Backbone bond lengths (Angstrom), bond angles and torsions (degrees), N, CA, C in turn:
res aa  C-N    CA-C-N  psi(-1)  N-CA   C-N-CA  omega(-1)  CA-C   N-CA-C  phi
1 M - - - 1.439 - - 1.514 108.62 -
2 Q 1.331 112.03 130.67 1.443 122.42 -178.32 1.536 111.66 -90.34
3 C 1.316 115.24 145.95 1.495 118.84 173.85 1.513 110.49 -70.80
4 V 1.289 113.04 154.57 1.465 117.93 178.15 1.530 108.00 -73.92
5 G 1.337 116.45 132.46 1.469 119.77 175.34 1.558 111.41 103.80
6 T 1.331 119.10 -11.06 1.438 120.55 177.97 1.493 108.56 -95.55
7 P 1.321 119.18 132.39 1.463 119.19 -179.09 1.527 112.62 -72.04
8 H 1.301 115.38 158.58 1.412 120.14 176.97 1.550 111.61 -66.51
9 P 1.333 119.78 140.20 1.466 117.35 -172.64 1.516 115.85 -58.12
10 K 1.275 117.90 -27.48 1.428 121.61 178.00 1.544 112.43 -76.39
11 L 1.303 118.63 -12.10 1.434 121.42 177.28 1.501 116.41 -100.12
12 L 1.382 115.76 4.45 1.479 120.74 177.16 1.472 108.43 -73.42
13 P 1.372 116.14 144.48 1.481 119.94 179.10 1.532 111.47 -68.59
14 M 1.333 117.02 145.43 1.445 122.87 -179.72 1.535 106.80 -73.55
15 P 1.339 118.45 140.64 1.463 121.32 174.94 1.490 112.02 -64.60
16 K 1.278 118.38 144.58 1.508 119.61 -179.68 1.523 109.71 -78.08
17 A 1.346 115.99 142.27 1.433 118.05 179.40 1.568 109.16 -77.90
18 T 1.299 111.58 137.30 1.495 118.60 -177.21 1.570 111.13 -73.55
19 T 1.322 117.17 -35.29 1.424 122.04 177.62 1.459 109.63 -136.52
20 N 1.336 115.84 151.32 1.513 118.33 179.20 1.507 106.21 -80.42
21 L 1.294 115.35 174.87 1.456 120.50 -173.15 1.532 112.91 -66.72
22 T 1.323 116.56 -32.67 1.539 119.15 -178.73 1.488 109.98 -86.86
23 G 1.334 121.16 -17.46 1.421 123.49 -178.43 1.546 115.12 71.22
24 E 1.365 112.34 22.81 1.504 117.02 -175.28 1.541 112.50 -58.95
25 N 1.229 118.63 -46.78 1.455 119.82 -171.46 1.555 115.04 -108.59
26 S 1.354 113.42 24.92 1.442 117.03 176.46 1.552 110.72 -70.41
27 P 1.391 116.33 139.62 1.425 119.18 -179.44 1.524 116.20 -55.57
28 K 1.297 115.58 -38.49 1.482 119.66 178.14 1.546 113.19 -59.68
29 K 1.345 113.98 -43.04 1.426 119.09 -178.11 1.507 110.83 -69.90
30 R 1.337 118.24 -37.01 1.476 122.92 177.51 1.484 109.97 -64.62
31 S 1.334 117.36 -45.41 1.529 120.78 -176.34 1.531 107.52 -67.71
32 F 1.327 117.80 -38.33 1.443 120.15 -179.22 1.527 111.82 -68.18
33 M 1.337 117.90 -38.56 1.402 121.85 176.39 1.523 113.76 -66.14
34 R 1.363 114.61 -37.70 1.417 122.17 179.62 1.616 107.65 -66.66
35 L 1.255 117.39 -43.03 1.441 123.90 178.62 1.518 109.01 -63.11
36 L 1.316 116.30 -45.73 1.542 120.59 -179.65 1.484 108.75 -62.03
37 L 1.282 120.51 -42.35 1.447 124.61 -178.14 1.566 109.51 -64.33
38 F 1.285 114.27 -40.96 1.529 117.66 178.63 1.471 111.13 -65.80
39 V 1.316 117.78 -41.94 1.472 124.04 -178.74 1.577 109.18 -63.69
40 I 1.298 115.59 -48.58 1.460 122.47 178.83 1.542 109.64 -60.42
41 G 1.338 113.10 -48.44 1.506 117.02 178.51 1.506 112.43 -61.87
42 G 1.275 118.18 -38.59 1.453 121.45 177.67 1.484 112.49 -64.36
43 A 1.364 115.35 -40.23 1.458 117.67 -177.71 1.528 109.37 -70.79
44 V 1.308 118.18 -34.71 1.477 120.89 174.90 1.549 111.59 -64.27
45 V 1.327 116.70 -43.01 1.433 120.01 179.03 1.517 109.36 -67.82
46 G 1.329 119.31 -36.14 1.469 119.67 178.33 1.535 111.62 -67.06
47 Y 1.331 117.93 -36.61 1.422 120.00 176.32 1.494 112.30 -69.43
48 L 1.358 116.98 -40.98 1.470 121.27 177.95 1.574 111.47 -64.85
49 Y 1.342 115.74 -29.07 1.421 121.06 174.30 1.458 110.19 -65.13
50 Y 1.344 115.30 -46.01 1.518 119.10 178.29 1.507 110.97 -61.72
51 R 1.378 116.41 -45.49 1.435 122.66 -175.95 1.523 114.35 -61.86
52 F 1.330 116.89 -45.19 1.454 120.12 -172.07 1.530 115.70 -103.86
53 V 1.389 117.98 -20.19 1.403 119.86 -176.71 1.551 109.51 -115.28
54 G 1.333 117.32 -22.15 1.436 127.60 -166.78 1.544 113.04 -37.80
55 C 1.353 113.17 160.85 1.402 121.51 -179.74 1.549 112.33 -93.63
56 R 1.236 121.27 120.64 1.426 126.05 -175.69 1.551 113.27 -78.28
57 S 1.274 116.43 -27.91 1.470 119.04 -178.44 1.508 116.91 -77.34
58 G 1.311 112.84 -19.40 1.535 116.88 179.21 1.494 110.45 88.77
59 A 1.280 119.95 3.68 1.456 119.19 -178.26 1.506 112.54 -85.83
60 C 1.351 117.71 -15.84 1.506 120.45 -177.78 1.560 105.52 -89.78
61 P 1.371 115.68 121.69 1.420 118.13 -172.70 1.601 113.08 -70.04
62 I 1.307 118.72 -27.45 1.460 117.32 -176.54 1.543 111.07 -93.15
63 S 1.371 116.67 -45.74 1.439 118.79 -173.82 1.543 118.42 -90.52
64 S 1.382 115.25 3.39 1.465 117.39 -179.34 1.563 110.76 -88.73
65 N 1.270 118.70 -12.59 1.479 120.93 -177.41 1.483 107.69 -128.76
66 P 1.324 119.32 129.32 1.503 120.97 -178.36 1.536 111.73 -66.47
67 F 1.295 117.60 -32.88 1.535 118.62 179.85 1.520 111.93 -68.79
68 I 1.291 115.34 -39.57 1.461 119.55 178.98 1.521 111.13 -67.32
69 S 1.366 115.18 -46.83 1.468 116.17 -178.40 1.484 110.93 -67.87
70 T 1.292 118.93 -37.67 1.482 121.33 175.44 1.541 111.15 -61.12
71 G 1.335 117.07 -47.91 1.433 121.04 178.52 1.553 113.67 -62.25
72 Y 1.338 113.62 -37.92 1.483 120.12 178.19 1.550 108.96 -65.56
73 G 1.340 115.15 -43.67 1.461 119.30 177.05 1.542 112.21 -61.26
74 A 1.323 116.22 -43.96 1.480 119.80 177.89 1.535 109.32 -62.41
75 L 1.344 117.66 -41.96 1.477 119.30 178.95 1.511 109.45 -63.01
76 M 1.323 121.41 -41.15 1.471 123.62 175.72 1.532 110.22 -60.28
77 G 1.365 115.13 -45.15 1.457 117.89 -179.69 1.520 112.44 -63.82
78 F 1.355 116.60 -35.29 1.446 120.81 174.57 1.525 113.89 -64.55
79 I 1.302 115.03 -39.35 1.476 118.91 179.33 1.519 107.79 -71.10
80 M 1.289 119.59 -42.16 1.481 120.33 -179.65 1.520 112.63 -71.11
81 G 1.358 115.63 -26.75 1.504 119.92 178.42 1.472 111.83 -73.53
82 R 1.374 117.30 -31.09 1.441 122.35 179.23 1.486 115.13 -76.30
83 A 1.339 116.85 -16.01 1.488 121.91 -176.01 1.507 110.09 -76.45
């Protein structure tokens, strides 16, 4: 026997889904993609800094090596992407 005022169980509204099946617009995926874009963009900027501004003598610790300048740019992109 049901109490007066409670709806029938079949008439209760369905709970809303928190994410869709593909997960396209989930906040975690968007924040990860944003961070990934910042890291890749920072790495590209770091390499371009080495290529066009770089230090030819080898005395500059960041801009004398393409791997270091690319890694430094990626690190800066990571820091900026987390902000």
